[in-house]
N, C-alpha and C positions, 0 to 999 in steps of 0.2 A: 454570511454564512461561511463555516471552517471546511478545508475541503482536503484530506487525505491521499495521497496515490501509497497504497502499502505496496511496497517491493517484494518482500517475502517475509518467511520465517524471521528467526532472530543474528541470522549467522552475516558474514561481512560481503556476500553478492548482492552489493545493492549499488544503486544506480548503476546498474553493469560493471561494477567492476568488483572483480574477488582477488583478494591479495596472494592467492596461492597460484591462480590460472585467469588472465584475461582472455574474455570471451568476444570477439567482434558481434557474434550474433546478439548477446546479452547487449550489449554497448548498443548497438544499433534500433534495439528494440523500446532502451529507456530514453535514449536520444528523440524516437516519434512519440514517444508518451511525455517527454518535456513540453515538446513544440505543442501538443495536444493539450494538454492540462496546465493551469496555473496553479495546481496543488503544492502541498508540503509532501516531500518523498519521506517516507519512513518506514523503517522494518516495522514487524507486527511488534515487539517491546516498546518499542518509541512511541505507538499509537496508544497501548495501554497507559503509559507512563504521562503522555498528554491530555487523554481523555477522563482518566482516572477512574470516578464510580457515576460520571455522566450517562445518562441516557440516550445521548447520540443527536439529540436536538438540534437543528440548523447546521448539523454534519453531511456530507457526502463524505463517504468512503468508496475509493476506486480500489478495485483488487486487479491485481497484475497476475500474468497466469501461475506466478511461481506462487501467491498467495489467495487464488481461487479457493485451493482446499479448505482454509479459514473462513468461508462465507458465514457457515449454520453458525461456529460459533460467534463470530460477531454480530451477526442479526441477534442471538439471545443475550450477548451482552449490551449491544447499543440498538434496541430494538426500533428507537424513532429516527435511526441514519437513515439515510438515502444510500444504498449499495450500488455500484455499476460493478460491470467488469472492462477490463480490458485485456484481451487476446491480443 
């Protein structure tokens, strides 16, 4: 089973790093997520590239607090994927 942790949309604030501003809170958030999940950490654009036109079979998509607004889009695009949320 493939497991992806979607950090957020398509910006560079990814895995707790923002190239203009470093946020201690975000870094801690993503450090905890990495301990909890053995998923590939990707942004939304990377997820689309990796899954392509699949229906999400055998895929778990974990949404971070930054990517949770995309849940309806992801459920429609990958209807057979299991969607989880990490707050």
